[in-house]
C-alpha positions, 0 to 999 in steps of 0.5 A: 505465346501464352495468354499471359505473355500476350497480355504482357505484350499488349500492356507494353505496347499500349504504353509504348505506342503513345510514348513513341508518338510523343517523342517523334512529335517533340523531336527537332524537325529534320532538314527537309521534312515538313511538320505534317510529314512528322505528324504522319510519321508519329501516327504511323509509329503509334499504329504500328506499335499497337498493331504489332503488340495488339494492344487494342483490337486491330480493327480499332487501331485501324480507325486511328487515322479518322481521329488523328489525321484531322486533329493533327492537321494532316488531312480533312475528315472527308479525305481520310474517310474516303481511304476506307471505301474504294475499289480495292476494299470492294474487291476484298468485300466481293471476294470474301462473300464469294468465299463464304458462299463456297464454304456455305455449300461445302464446295471448299472441302471438295476442292481441297480434298481433290487438290490433296489427292493430287499433290500427295500426303506430305505436309511440306509437299502440300505447302509447295503445291499450293505455293506453286499454284498460287504463284502461277495464278498470280502471274496472270491475275492480281495477287489479291484475286489469286489469294482470294481464290486459294485461301478458302481452299487452304482453310478447308484443307486444314479443317479436313485434316483436323477432322480426320485427326479427331475421328478418322471414320467421321464423315466430313460435315459441311460447316460454316466458317465460324464453326470450323475455325482452325485450331492454331494450337493443335497438331495441324496449327503450324502447318496451317500457319505456314500454308496461309503464309505460303499462299500470301507470299507466293501470290506476291512473288508470282505477281512480281515476275510478270508485267501483268501480275501486279499493278506496281509493275505496270506503274513502274513501266509507265513511270520509266517511259515518262522519265526515260522516253529515249531509254530501252523499252521494257516488254512483257517478255523481257520482264518475264525473262529477267524476273521469272528465274528470280521468282522461282528461286524466291518461291523455293527460299520462301518454302524453305523458310516456312517449312524449316523445322516445321513439326510434322503432324501425326496421329492420322493417316493422310495418304492419297487413298485416305482423301479419296475415301473422304471424297466418296463420303461426300457423295455427288456434288449438289446443284448448289455446289455446281452453281457455286463452282460456276460462280467461282470459275467465272469469277476467276476467268473474268479476273484473268482475261479482263485485260489483254494477255501479252507476251512481248509485242504479241497479244495472246488473248484480248481482254474483254474490258475493251469490248465493254469500253467499245459498247460504252463509247460507240453504242451508249455514246458516253464520255470516255473521259470519266473512264481514265482507269477503265470502264471496269475493275476487278471489284466490278467483277467481284461485286457483280458475281456477288449480286448474282449469288443472291439471285441464283437458286440454291438447294431447298432447306430442310423444311422445304423453303427455297434458298438462294446461293447466298443469303444475308445471314451468311454474308454478315460473317464478313471479316469487317475487321480486315476491311478496316485494317486495309482501309487504315493502310490506305489512309496511311499511304495517302498521308505519306504521299500528301505530306511528302514524307515518302519523298523526304525518305528518298532524298535522305537516302540519296544523300546517304548512299552517295559513293557506295559500291554498286552491290551496297547501293542495290542492297540499300535500295531493296531494303528501303523499298521493302520496308517502306512498302510495309507501311504504305501501299506498294503502288504509292511507294512506286509512284513516289520513289521511282522519280526520286530514284531516277534523279538519284541515278543521275546524281550518282552517275549510274544506269537507272536500271541498276536501282530502279529494277530491284526497287520495283521488285522489292515493292512486291516483297513486303511480308511482315505486316497485314497492311504490307500487301493485300494478300497479307491482309486476306490470309490474316483474315483466316483467323489462323495467324497472329500478327507475331506469326507473320512478323517473325517469319516475314522479317526473315523473308524480307531480309532474304529477299533483299539479299536475293535481289542484290545478288540477282541484280549484280550477277544476273540482271547486269549481264543479262540486260547489259546494264552499265556500271560505269556511268549514266547512259546518254538516254538517261541524261536530262535533255536541254532545254529544261521542260522538254518531254524528256523531263519527268512528267 
């Protein structure tokens, strides 16, 4: 959109947000909804309107919960503020600083050129290659970590293409990220937008296909076992067999959505030999590049093998986290009760490696002064606005949970779909979970909605897996908004995307995902897993007396 159109949209949003906020606050209270939940809904609609129209800076909108939630009696200032600084935010912060270190020494351009020389010259093939690589990485490490690893490489690639277009014979300069912003309106702008979105979305899709790929899958299995202790157990191998084919189809459909009618950049020769020549111009890697690559590689390995990699009942590789916990428990004699979620986290790795970059020596400056791999002037280039955006998303998610708004949505849904055919029920569940996840973290959505859906399955007399499995997968399919999933927020920080870019194609992909999961459930999961469509299995019924261990914990 032009600047005038953006200004007009922002003006409309600035007015529309408070109007919708006031209307929701004054409307009659729906049955079963608490007053606090209605206030959360009103604040969420206000923030979503301003986020989508960019009525005020996105970071400023993200700070609204700190003001509104205490004033509206939703949460205390201490509670809402704590959402803005947690392990996930520190994970982002650490990943961003490592990415800045990669850019500082020009390593990102070298890696990008190597990738292109292997993948080929077609922009569409490059996008598919990045998507496949990101999805595969995300199957074994968190989608956040895989996005953090791939994004700086993709940014460097687009910058290299722009440099090539402006001057084919120009040597590639190792510039800072601020000086090397991608021109979204240039010939490679549409390619850059599609590439960024492809990385974010393929990381979410890849994580959906394995139990270890995303926290929501692990959370789902935990809740499944709590609600149905006598039901069929869900193994890592069984999950991959069920959702692996669905993920492959989803990757191809996503690639089609991103590259359909995408203009092909012209004006520069971008064949394999061209990039091989550019690599020669870069010369041999410096000591700083090698050290930064070591940090990058070690971070990826530590993220990948923190927890055991399992296939079915077979442990392929043991996780190093257990060694740390053994040391804490047996050598330090520490109380393991404080480590309910583990002695280390992905953020532990990220921040630890960041501290290391401030210690390791880099190349001397032009004046001969010693330098470290990372310095504070470089670290200050962090995308603070994105960190605030993520914090705002966590604040909304916690408010959804604390006020019972998510539960109310689930109960209303159960009453609405009673008597629907299976395909319509699955589609409705997938639709609800997909769009609910856009405004709340998927872990919270899974935690709140799975017990509700377990109860719904009993009320509707169906196999719980018919709605709970597509619901779990749908929690990884929020593609519209930066707050929908961490990968969305990370690629949004690249500065290449506008909110409109993500929302327009993301809405289409959300709907594609709903249709795919509906068809896959009815025509693939039902026969593959032997799902019953004619009544609730015995193992899914509540056992008497009430309060036994078969009841939801």
